[in-house]
Backbone as CSV, one residue per row, in Angstrom:
resi,resn,N_x,N_y,N_z,CA_x,CA_y,CA_z,C_x,C_y,C_z
1,MET,164.125,-244.294,74.759,163.831,-245.021,73.550,165.076,-245.787,73.120
2,THR,164.899,-247.011,72.696,166.015,-247.790,72.181,166.022,-247.684,70.661
3,TYR,167.179,-247.772,70.084,167.270,-247.720,68.631,168.258,-248.780,68.172
4,VAL,168.169,-249.108,66.885,169.033,-250.115,66.286,170.389,-249.484,66.018
5,PRO,171.483,-250.135,66.439,172.809,-249.595,66.130,172.982,-249.384,64.627
6,GLN,173.748,-248.374,64.266,173.924,-248.008,62.864,174.367,-249.178,61.991
7,HIS,175.233,-250.031,62.497,175.720,-251.120,61.663,174.632,-252.146,61.365
8,ASP,173.548,-252.154,62.108,172.452,-253.094,61.883,171.319,-252.497,61.058
9,PHE,171.331,-251.188,60.825,170.207,-250.536,60.170,169.905,-251.121,58.793
10,GLU,170.898,-251.152,57.906,170.634,-251.629,56.548,170.168,-253.080,56.547
11,GLN,170.757,-253.903,57.389,170.358,-255.304,57.471,168.899,-255.440,57.913
12,ARG,168.490,-254.687,58.927,167.101,-254.737,59.396,166.133,-254.194,58.357
13,LEU,166.517,-253.096,57.698,165.653,-252.535,56.665,165.524,-253.514,55.498
14,ARG,166.611,-254.154,55.135,166.586,-255.147,54.060,165.607,-256.276,54.400
15,ARG,165.643,-256.761,55.634,164.711,-257.827,56.051,163.264,-257.355,55.964
16,ARG,163.012,-256.131,56.392,161.638,-255.602,56.384,161.123,-255.417,54.956
17,LEU,162.001,-255.036,54.033,161.583,-254.775,52.655,161.660,-256.012,51.753
18,ARG,162.138,-257.118,52.287,162.293,-258.338,51.491,160.958,-258.709,50.833
19,GLY,161.006,-258.928,49.540,159.835,-259.357,48.790,158.931,-258.233,48.316
20,ALA,159.195,-257.013,48.721,158.358,-255.887,48.285,158.636,-255.588,46.816
21,LYS,157.586,-255.547,46.028,157.723,-255.259,44.604,157.359,-253.812,44.281
22,ARG,156.523,-253.209,45.114,156.124,-251.798,44.952,156.224,-251.141,46.321
23,VAL,157.026,-250.094,46.389,157.261,-249.435,47.669,156.819,-247.970,47.576
24,ALA,156.016,-247.569,48.546,155.639,-246.159,48.688,156.533,-245.557,49.763
25,VAL,157.245,-244.504,49.427,158.090,-243.787,50.375,157.363,-242.488,50.713
26,VAL,157.148,-242.251,52.006,156.399,-241.076,52.442,157.312,-240.174,53.268
27,GLY,157.569,-238.984,52.750,158.356,-237.989,53.465,157.463,-237.204,54.406
28,ILE,157.896,-237.091,55.666,157.096,-236.427,56.698,157.939,-235.350,57.363
29,GLY,157.310,-234.215,57.650,157.989,-233.169,58.394,157.762,-231.800,57.798
30,ASP,158.385,-230.839,58.412,158.268,-229.439,58.007,159.636,-228.986,57.518
31,GLU,159.754,-228.759,56.219,161.045,-228.397,55.642,161.575,-227.063,56.144
32,LEU,160.720,-226.238,56.717,161.161,-224.940,57.225,161.638,-225.002,58.678
33,ALA,161.422,-226.132,59.335,161.825,-226.296,60.736,163.071,-227.185,60.796
34,PRO,164.217,-226.647,61.221,165.463,-227.416,61.213,165.378,-228.785,61.892
35,HIS,164.610,-228.922,62.940,164.554,-230.200,63.661,163.528,-231.157,63.076
36,ASP,162.741,-230.698,62.112,161.653,-231.519,61.591,161.747,-231.760,60.087
37,ARG,162.809,-231.332,59.449,162.888,-231.384,57.991,163.491,-232.660,57.429
38,LEU,164.133,-233.464,58.245,164.951,-234.560,57.722,164.152,-235.613,56.953
39,GLY,162.931,-235.895,57.354,162.115,-236.872,56.625,161.785,-236.405,55.219
40,MET,161.466,-235.121,55.102,161.161,-234.560,53.783,162.415,-234.519,52.912
41,LEU,163.542,-234.124,53.492,164.787,-234.085,52.726,165.180,-235.490,52.267
42,ALA,165.022,-236.472,53.147,165.348,-237.857,52.790,164.460,-238.343,51.651
43,ALA,163.174,-238.037,51.706,162.252,-238.462,50.646,162.635,-237.829,49.310
44,ARG,163.029,-236.557,49.340,163.457,-235.898,48.095,164.713,-236.575,47.527
45,GLU,165.609,-236.979,48.418,166.820,-237.683,47.981,166.462,-239.032,47.339
46,VAL,165.570,-239.773,47.969,165.142,-241.070,47.418,164.468,-240.851,46.066
47,GLU,163.633,-239.831,45.977,162.955,-239.528,44.710,163.973,-239.268,43.603
48,GLY,165.067,-238.611,43.940,166.109,-238.304,42.964,166.845,-239.522,42.440
49,LEU,166.712,-240.654,43.101,167.350,-241.887,42.627,166.589,-242.528,41.472
50,HIS,165.316,-242.171,41.314,164.480,-242.744,40.243,164.496,-244.270,40.277
51,LEU,164.271,-244.822,41.455,164.267,-246.274,41.611,163.015,-246.875,40.977
52,PRO,163.175,-248.010,40.304,162.001,-248.648,39.701,161.057,-249.154,40.794
53,ASN,159.771,-249.033,40.551,158.732,-249.527,41.463,158.766,-248.883,42.839
54,VAL,159.272,-247.654,42.892,159.260,-246.866,44.117,158.607,-245.536,43.781
55,LYS,157.571,-245.186,44.543,156.905,-243.900,44.350,157.021,-243.118,45.641
56,VAL,157.414,-241.854,45.519,157.615,-241.004,46.683,156.425,-240.059,46.827
57,PHE,155.938,-239.945,48.062,154.835,-239.055,48.406,155.350,-238.061,49.435
58,MET,155.090,-236.783,49.214,155.508,-235.737,50.144,154.322,-235.366,51.025
59,ALA,154.329,-235.840,52.251,153.197,-235.627,53.153,153.339,-234.359,53.974
60,GLY,154.536,-233.873,54.148,154.733,-232.701,54.995,154.308,-232.995,56.421
61,THR,153.612,-232.050,57.031,153.208,-232.217,58.436,151.865,-232.916,58.583
62,VAL,151.288,-233.351,57.462,149.981,-234.003,57.510,150.073,-235.360,56.800
63,PRO,150.723,-236.355,57.419,150.920,-237.633,56.737,149.618,-238.336,56.362
64,GLU,148.538,-238.066,57.105,147.272,-238.703,56.764,146.725,-238.202,55.424
65,SER,147.239,-237.068,54.932,146.751,-236.510,53.672,147.151,-237.340,52.454
66,VAL,148.132,-238.204,52.577,148.561,-239.010,51.431,148.068,-240.447,51.490
67,THR,147.232,-240.778,52.456,146.775,-242.168,52.566,145.990,-242.601,51.330
68,GLY,145.176,-241.720,50.763,144.425,-242.056,49.549,145.343,-242.310,48.366
69,PRO,146.247,-241.375,48.041,147.183,-241.628,46.944,148.063,-242.863,47.173
70,VAL,148.482,-243.095,48.408,149.286,-244.295,48.693,148.451,-245.539,48.424
71,ARG,147.205,-245.554,48.875,146.320,-246.712,48.652,146.152,-246.959,47.155
72,ARG,145.936,-245.902,46.372,145.759,-246.065,44.921,147.027,-246.608,44.248
73,TYR,148.178,-246.312,44.797,149.435,-246.833,44.258,149.545,-248.348,44.473
74,ARG,148.897,-248.855,45.491,148.856,-250.291,45.832,150.247,-250.871,46.109
75,PRO,150.929,-250.314,47.121,152.273,-250.809,47.447,152.238,-252.112,48.245
76,ASP,153.350,-252.823,48.204,153.566,-253.974,49.083,154.122,-253.500,50.425
77,HIS,154.776,-252.341,50.392,155.419,-251.821,51.591,155.334,-250.296,51.577
78,VAL,155.077,-249.716,52.742,155.069,-248.267,52.908,156.223,-247.918,53.839
79,LEU,157.107,-247.055,53.359,158.277,-246.644,54.118,158.105,-245.176,54.489
80,LEU,157.866,-244.908,55.776,157.691,-243.546,56.277,159.049,-243.020,56.743
81,LEU,159.374,-241.784,56.372,160.636,-241.165,56.759,160.322,-239.905,57.559
82,ASP,160.893,-239.791,58.769,160.608,-238.637,59.618,161.768,-238.389,60.577
83,ALA,161.865,-237.151,61.037,162.822,-236.815,62.089,162.350,-237.473,63.379
84,ALA,163.287,-237.989,64.156,162.929,-238.645,65.410,163.999,-238.376,66.456
85,ASP,163.557,-237.954,67.630,164.493,-237.760,68.732,164.608,-239.087,69.467
86,MET,165.696,-239.787,69.192,165.919,-241.116,69.755,166.937,-241.081,70.880
87,GLY,167.378,-239.890,71.239,168.414,-239.785,72.254,169.735,-240.314,71.744
88,ALA,169.912,-240.287,70.424,171.116,-240.830,69.792,171.955,-239.685,69.226
89,ARG,173.101,-240.044,68.665,173.943,-239.049,68.018,173.216,-238.473,66.804
90,PRO,173.370,-237.177,66.532,172.768,-236.593,65.332,173.176,-237.380,64.091
91,GLY,172.211,-237.576,63.212,172.454,-238.322,61.985,172.173,-239.808,62.108
92,THR,171.907,-240.293,63.311,171.571,-241.709,63.477,170.287,-242.005,62.707
93,VAL,170.290,-243.102,61.985,169.126,-243.545,61.221,168.706,-244.885,61.799
94,ALA,167.407,-245.024,62.128,166.946,-246.254,62.767,165.490,-246.530,62.440
95,ILE,165.117,-247.792,62.535,163.720,-248.181,62.415,163.065,-247.916,63.760
96,VAL,161.955,-247.180,63.729,161.234,-246.823,64.947,159.990,-247.691,65.026
97,LYS,159.830,-248.368,66.126,158.658,-249.217,66.317,157.422,-248.368,66.579
98,ALA,156.276,-248.852,66.147,155.022,-248.106,66.284,154.764,-247.692,67.731
99,GLY,155.078,-248.544,68.684,154.847,-248.234,70.087,155.734,-247.127,70.628
100,GLU,156.815,-246.808,69.919,157.736,-245.765,70.359,157.473,-244.430,69.667
101,VAL,156.522,-244.401,68.754,156.286,-243.221,67.941,155.898,-242.008,68.767
102,GLN,154.971,-242.143,69.664,154.426,-241.002,70.404,155.509,-240.163,71.056
103,ALA,156.443,-240.817,71.700,157.449,-240.086,72.465,158.655,-239.674,71.639
104,SER,158.786,-240.200,70.424,160.061,-240.020,69.737,160.053,-239.000,68.618
105,LEU,158.930,-238.667,68.062,158.940,-237.823,66.881,158.892,-236.349,67.245
106,LEU,159.565,-235.558,66.452,159.647,-234.131,66.724,158.548,-233.352,66.022
107,SER,157.912,-233.942,65.032,156.902,-233.253,64.255,155.632,-233.023,65.062
108,THR,154.884,-232.040,64.642,153.575,-231.798,65.230,152.546,-232.235,64.201
109,HIS,152.287,-233.529,64.158,151.360,-234.090,63.186,149.932,-233.930,63.677
110,ALA,149.010,-233.799,62.721,147.601,-233.676,63.073,147.124,-234.954,63.776
111,LEU,147.574,-236.087,63.309,147.272,-237.380,63.939,148.590,-238.017,64.359
112,PRO,148.598,-238.769,65.454,149.832,-239.480,65.811,150.231,-240.436,64.680
113,LEU,151.515,-240.545,64.416,151.973,-241.427,63.339,151.596,-242.877,63.587
114,SER,151.485,-243.286,64.837,151.080,-244.665,65.109,149.693,-244.931,64.532
115,VAL,148.799,-243.950,64.584,147.453,-244.098,64.022,147.540,-244.176,62.497
116,VAL,148.349,-243.316,61.899,148.519,-243.322,60.442,149.125,-244.654,59.997
117,MET,150.114,-245.139,60.741,150.750,-246.415,60.402,149.739,-247.555,60.446
118,GLU,148.950,-247.592,61.484,147.939,-248.645,61.625,146.907,-248.557,60.500
119,PHE,146.452,-247.344,60.191,145.478,-247.161,59.117,146.054,-247.625,57.781
120,LEU,147.285,-247.201,57.466,147.907,-247.606,56.197,148.057,-249.119,56.100
121,ALA,148.455,-249.742,57.178,148.628,-251.199,57.168,147.303,-251.897,56.887
122,LYS,146.231,-251.451,57.536,144.917,-252.072,57.333,144.346,-251.740,55.961
123,ASP,144.471,-250.482,55.552,143.850,-250.018,54.321,144.565,-250.528,53.068
124,THR,145.886,-250.626,53.111,146.649,-251.047,51.934,147.032,-252.517,51.973
125,LYS,146.908,-253.139,53.125,147.372,-254.524,53.329,148.875,-254.636,53.107
126,ALA,149.574,-253.504,53.228,151.025,-253.469,53.042,151.712,-253.396,54.404
127,ALA,152.941,-253.869,54.435,153.761,-253.677,55.631,154.133,-252.198,55.708
128,VAL,154.251,-251.683,56.914,154.585,-250.271,57.117,155.807,-250.188,58.028
129,THR,156.798,-249.428,57.595,158.021,-249.229,58.374,158.267,-247.735,58.525
130,LEU,158.583,-247.330,59.743,158.950,-245.943,60.010,160.448,-245.872,60.248
131,VAL,161.124,-245.032,59.465,162.549,-244.794,59.647,162.704,-243.400,60.237
132,GLY,163.363,-243.346,61.389,163.630,-242.075,62.047,165.055,-241.632,61.797
133,ILE,165.218,-240.322,61.666,166.539,-239.727,61.477,166.740,-238.735,62.617
134,GLN,167.777,-238.962,63.406,168.043,-238.112,64.571,168.568,-236.751,64.128
135,PRO,167.820,-235.673,64.421,168.337,-234.340,64.098,169.331,-233.877,65.152
136,ASN,170.104,-232.885,64.781,170.977,-232.217,65.737,170.148,-231.076,66.319
137,THR,169.632,-231.254,67.519,168.720,-230.261,68.100,169.426,-228.956,68.463
138,ALA,170.752,-228.950,68.440,171.491,-227.717,68.704,171.755,-226.937,67.419
139,HIS,171.470,-227.546,66.279,171.737,-226.913,64.981,170.476,-226.220,64.476
140,HIS,170.608,-224.981,64.073,169.459,-224.220,63.590,169.711,-223.638,62.204
141,GLY,170.654,-224.193,61.482,171.015,-223.652,60.174,169.989,-223.955,59.094
142,GLU,170.153,-223.283,57.971,169.237,-223.461,56.845,169.443,-224.785,56.137
143,THR,170.618,-225.362,56.258,170.896,-226.655,55.646,171.298,-227.633,56.744
144,PRO,171.171,-228.929,56.485,171.566,-229.910,57.495,173.041,-229.783,57.866
145,CYS,173.348,-230.042,59.129,174.744,-230.058,59.560,175.405,-231.323,59.016
146,SER,176.700,-231.446,59.186,177.431,-232.579,58.607,176.936,-233.926,59.144
147,GLN,176.580,-234.000,60.445,176.086,-235.261,61.000,174.722,-235.628,60.403
148,GLU,173.847,-234.635,60.265,172.528,-234.896,59.668,172.693,-235.313,58.207
149,GLN,173.587,-234.651,57.492,173.826,-235.007,56.094,174.380,-236.424,55.993
150,ALA,175.238,-236.812,56.924,175.766,-238.183,56.926,174.631,-239.188,57.117
151,GLY,173.670,-238.872,57.989,172.517,-239.755,58.183,171.652,-239.848,56.939
152,LEU,171.432,-238.708,56.282,170.662,-238.712,55.039,171.364,-239.553,53.975
153,THR,172.678,-239.418,53.881,173.446,-240.194,52.913,173.371,-241.677,53.240
154,ARG,173.471,-242.025,54.515,173.377,-243.430,54.931,172.034,-244.018,54.515
155,LEU,170.959,-243.284,54.746,169.628,-243.742,54.360,169.524,-243.876,52.846
156,LEU,170.066,-242.918,52.119,170.024,-242.948,50.662,170.782,-244.156,50.115
157,VAL,171.967,-244.398,50.621,172.774,-245.535,50.160,172.078,-246.848,50.494
158,SER,171.536,-246.979,51.692,170.829,-248.198,52.083,169.621,-248.430,51.186
159,THR,168.861,-247.377,50.932,167.680,-247.496,50.080,168.083,-247.930,48.680
160,PHE,169.138,-247.341,48.153,169.625,-247.710,46.831,170.033,-249.182,46.788
161,HIS,170.790,-249.632,47.775,171.253,-251.021,47.809,170.099,-252.004,47.919
162,ILE,169.079,-251.645,48.667,167.980,-252.562,48.934,166.955,-252.588,47.804
163,LEU,166.608,-251.432,47.282,165.471,-251.353,46.361,165.828,-251.411,44.883
164,GLY,167.080,-251.557,44.538,167.401,-251.790,43.142,168.312,-250.770,42.530
165,GLN,168.467,-250.914,41.262,169.367,-250.064,40.496,168.691,-248.758,40.125
166,ALA,169.427,-247.681,40.231,168.923,-246.368,39.845,169.277,-246.086,38.400
167,SER,168.616,-245.108,37.861,168.979,-244.646,36.523,170.361,-244.010,36.611
168,GLY,170.933,-243.689,35.473,172.239,-243.045,35.467,172.267,-241.796,36.323
169,ARG,171.209,-240.989,36.259,171.139,-239.759,37.057,171.132,-240.094,38.545
170,GLY,170.371,-241.104,38.920,170.313,-241.494,40.325,171.639,-242.053,40.809
171,ALA,172.285,-242.830,39.957,173.585,-243.391,40.332,174.615,-242.284,40.533
172,LYS,174.529,-241.236,39.713,175.449,-240.106,39.880,175.196,-239.394,41.194
173,ALA,173.912,-239.230,41.552,173.580,-238.595,42.826,174.105,-239.427,43.978
174,LEU,173.973,-240.735,43.860,174.447,-241.628,44.902,175.962,-241.551,45.018
175,ALA,176.645,-241.488,43.880,178.100,-241.411,43.897,178.588,-240.136,44.587
176,ARG,177.828,-239.060,44.471,178.189,-237.803,45.126,177.836,-237.838,46.614
177,GLY,177.111,-238.842,47.044,176.698,-238.926,48.445,175.269,-238.482,48.611
178,SER,174.857,-237.506,47.862,173.470,-237.044,47.798,173.449,-235.793,46.948
179,ARG,172.258,-235.423,46.529,172.109,-234.191,45.747,172.283,-233.009,46.672
180,ALA,172.545,-231.877,46.097,172.623,-230.659,46.902,171.260,-230.390,47.505
181,LEU,171.226,-230.108,48.783,169.941,-229.895,49.460,169.583,-228.438,49.473
């Protein structure tokens, strides 16, 4: 699988989100599984920023379960966050193309994410972007390792820069790098 170099991530995400006025962020994964929790942790971090016109949905291991609530929110863009084995360094954050989803994700989803992505795009008429976060597959700790935390922070900072100003509480979380996980 190919991935976008880290220095290009924010620029590519900015281009994809350009013009979006309402963004649905969907956290995917199993918070109890070290290799599958990063999407959910990232979504919780984004939620803590309290960004205007951004609504966070916690899908867990069943991303298709939030398609109805996402549709009712009527977003311009749906941003899916999930752990992805991209063959990259732990903590790498990248946009994953729909065609690469099957082989790259670590989660055991009821439906392949490519199907969920296609359904959301058709049903909401919104653009859909999947952001993968490379887990450290050798790490089995209760909290993310330093490389995974660096990736979560990178995603949080990029999201903050792209989607607007946070409330004072969100800005404080951003200044700390992220909230305690």
